[in-house]
C-alpha positions in Angstrom: 5.1 -1.3 19.4 8.8 -0.8 18.2 8.3 -4.9 17.2 6.4 -4.5 14.3 7.2 -0.8 12.7 10.9 -1.3 12.8 11.1 -4.5 10.3 8.3 -2.5 8.2 10.3 0.5 7.5 13.0 -1.6 6.3 10.9 -3.0 3.8 9.4 0.3 2.5 13.1 1.2 2.0 13.4 -1.8 -0.2 10.5 -0.8 -1.9 11.1 2.0 -2.7 15.2 1.0 -3.8 12.7 -1.2 -6.2 10.6 2.1 -7.7 13.2 3.9 -8.1 15.1 1.2 -9.8 12.2 1.3 -12.1 11.4 5.2 -13.0 15.1 5.8 -13.4 14.5 4.2 -16.6 11.5 5.8 -18.0 11.9 8.7 -20.3 9.9 11.9 -20.7 7.0 10.0 -22.8 6.9 7.2 -21.0 5.9 9.2 -17.6 3.1 11.2 -20.0 2.1 7.6 -21.4 -1.6 5.9 -19.5 -0.6 4.1 -16.1 -3.2 1.1 -15.3 -5.1 2.9 -13.6 -7.9 5.1 -14.9 -7.5 8.5 -16.2 -4.0 8.5 -14.7 -0.5 8.8 -16.6 2.4 7.5 -15.1 3.4 10.9 -14.4 0.0 10.9 -12.3 1.1 8.1 -10.5 4.6 9.2 -9.7 3.0 13.2 -8.8 1.2 11.3 -5.8 3.8 8.7 -4.8 5.8 11.6 -3.6 3.0 13.5 -2.5 1.8 10.3 -0.5 5.2 10.5 1.2 4.7 14.4 2.0 1.6 13.8 3.5 2.9 10.4 5.8 5.4 12.0 6.9 3.3 15.0 8.2 1.7 12.3 10.4 4.6 11.3 11.7 6.2 14.6 12.7 3.0 15.7 13.9 3.5 12.6 16.5 6.1 13.7 17.6 5.8 17.7 18.4 2.2 17.2 18.9 0.8 19.8 16.2 -1.9 17.3 14.5 -3.2 17.9 11.1 -5.4 15.7 8.6 -3.3 14.1 6.5 -4.2 16.2 3.7 -6.1 19.6 3.8 -9.1 17.9 1.7 -9.6 15.9 -1.7 -9.7 18.5 -3.8 -6.0 19.9 -2.6 -4.8 16.1 -2.8 -6.4 15.9 -6.2 -4.8 19.4 -7.2 -1.8 18.6 -6.1 -1.2 15.5 -8.2 -2.8 16.9 -11.1 -0.1 20.3 -10.9 3.1 17.3 -10.6 2.2 15.1 -13.3 3.5 16.7 -16.2 6.8 17.4 -15.4 10.0 15.6 -16.9 10.9 12.1 -16.0 13.5 13.5 -14.7 12.2 16.4 -12.3 9.3 13.4 -11.0 12.2 10.9 -10.3 14.1 13.5 -8.4 10.5 14.7 -6.5 9.9 11.1 -5.3 13.4 10.6 -4.2 13.5 13.4 -1.8 10.5 12.9 -0.8 11.3 9.7 0.4 14.0 11.0 2.2 11.5 12.6 3.8 9.3 10.1 4.9 12.5 8.1 6.1 13.7 11.5 7.5 9.9 11.8 9.8 10.3 8.4 10.7 13.9 7.8 12.0 12.5 11.6 13.5 10.2 9.8 16.2 13.4 8.7 17.8 15.5 5.2 17.4 14.5 3.2 20.2 10.8 4.4 18.6 8.6 6.0 21.0 5.8 3.4 21.6 3.2 6.8 23.0 4.7 8.5 19.8 3.6 5.7 17.5 -0.4 5.1 19.3 -1.0 8.7 18.4 -4.5 8.6 16.7 -4.9 10.5 13.3 -7.0 12.1 10.5 -6.5 10.4 7.7 -7.7 10.0 4.2 -11.7 10.4 4.2 -11.8 11.1 7.9 -10.2 7.9 9.4 -8.5 7.5 12.8 -5.9 5.1 12.9 -2.9 5.4 14.4 0.7 6.3 13.6 2.0 3.1 13.7 0.3 2.2 10.7 2.1 4.3 8.6 5.1 2.1 7.6 2.4 -0.9 6.0 0.2 1.9 4.9 3.1 3.4 2.6 4.5 -0.3 1.8 1.1 -0.8 0.0 1.4 2.5 -1.8 4.9 1.9 -2.9 4.8 -1.7 -4.2 0.7 -1.5 -6.0 1.2 1.7 -7.4 4.7 0.4 -8.9 2.7 -2.2 -10.7 -0.4 0.2 -11.5 2.9 1.8 -13.7 3.1 -1.3 -16.0 6.3 -0.7 -16.5 7.6 -4.3 -16.1 7.1 -4.5 -12.1 4.1 -7.4 -11.5 1.8 -8.5 -8.8 4.2 -11.5 -8.7 7.4 -9.5 -8.5 6.2 -8.3 -4.8 8.0 -10.0 -2.4 6.2 -13.1 -1.1 6.8 -11.7 3.1 5.3 -7.9 1.7 2.4 -10.0 -0.5 1.6 -11.4 2.7 1.7 -8.4 5.0 -0.8 -6.8 2.4 -2.8 -9.7 2.0 -3.2 -9.8 6.3 -4.1 -6.1 6.4 -6.6 -5.8 3.5 -8.4 -8.9 5.1 -8.4 -7.5 8.4 -9.3 -4.2 7.5 -12.5 -5.7 5.4 -13.1 -7.9 8.6 -13.2 -4.6 10.9 -15.4 -2.5 8.4 -18.0 -4.8 8.4 -18.9 -4.5 5.1 -18.7 -7.6 3.2 -19.9 -10.9 3.3 -17.7 -13.0 5.8 -15.0 -14.6 3.7 -11.5 -16.3 4.3 -8.4 -16.5 2.1 -5.9 -19.4 2.0 -3.0 -19.0 -0.5 -1.8 -22.1 -2.7 1.7 -22.0 -4.4 2.1 -24.3 -7.2 -0.5 -25.8 -7.9 -4.3 -26.3 -7.0 -5.2 -27.0 -2.8 -1.5 -26.4 -1.9 -2.4 -24.2 0.8 1.1 -22.3 2.2 0.0 -23.3 5.9 3.9 -23.0 7.2 5.4 -20.3 4.3 2.0 -17.8 4.9 0.4 -18.5 8.7 -0.2 -14.7 8.9 -2.5 -15.5 5.6 -4.1 -18.5 5.5 -7.7 -19.2 7.2 -8.2 -15.6 8.5 -11.7 -15.3 8.6 -13.9 -12.5 9.0 -16.6 -14.1 10.5 -18.9 -17.4 10.9 -20.1 -19.1 8.0 -17.2 -17.7 5.9 -16.5 -18.7 1.7 -12.7 -19.8 1.4 -10.9 -17.6 -1.7 -7.5 -19.4 -3.0 -5.0 -18.5 -5.2 -1.4 -17.7 -5.6 -0.4 -14.4 -3.2 -0.4 -12.2 -6.3 -3.9 -13.4 -7.3 -5.0 -12.5 -3.8 -3.9 -9.4 -3.8 -4.7 -8.4 -7.0 -8.5 -9.4 -6.2 -8.2 -7.4 -2.6 -6.2 -4.5 -4.0 -8.8 -3.8 -6.7 -6.5 -4.8 -9.6 -7.7 -7.7 -10.3 -11.4 -8.8 -11.6 -10.4 -12.4 -8.8 -11.4 -14.2 -11.9 -8.4 -16.6 -11.5 -9.3 -17.7 -7.9 -11.0 -20.1 -6.5 -14.1 -19.7 -4.4 -16.2 -22.6 -3.0 -19.2 -20.1 -2.8 -20.0 -16.7 -4.1 -16.7 -14.4 -4.7 -17.2 -11.3 -2.3 -17.9 -8.1 -3.7 -15.0 -5.9 -2.2 -15.4 -1.9 -1.7 -13.0 0.1 -3.8 -9.9 0.1 -2.2 -8.1 3.1 -0.6 
């Protein structure tokens, strides 16, 4: 377990530093402007990122203490907390995000420097009532931080996400879609530097990950594949040897 958790927490810390560098340059007006997410300002995105850090920290604290509680009290409470913080000045939004990120890191460290296998294996209730192990927290937070960094529309793009992180998020998305069983079978192939150049050596965890028999192959750059899988793009930049699968909403 610790072999997977520890490096992911390092990537979360790095992604958080990238995010804080961007949001530290935003003005009050910038934060009130629209983000790339429907009906959300940048302030909504930042408020959500802070409350998500708190919610995931709560899961880790629960795994440590044995006092388990759902990730969010309710969908309504989650939305209300985001809305309540969205219109704050930029300095307050950034300070809240920085403090929440520190709480997240503290909660992760609280599970012990040896990353206790039993604690990280505890099944908990996530959003929408889904049951997932605590060990999913680091990758979930990594996805939240880097994808919502892009959603801010403040100069950080899908192509700016480091290749190893993009590959992790692509592989996780494909795995979750395969496990859900509610999408037609497909596999993805990363191509960089031109058509028909699969990244066999640089992305072995991603290439040829099949979701079932008779799968179509969806090929493109890491950024284009991740954008499609995460619901940020329509997939028109990708190549597919059949009909491009229709994906459920991200989240």
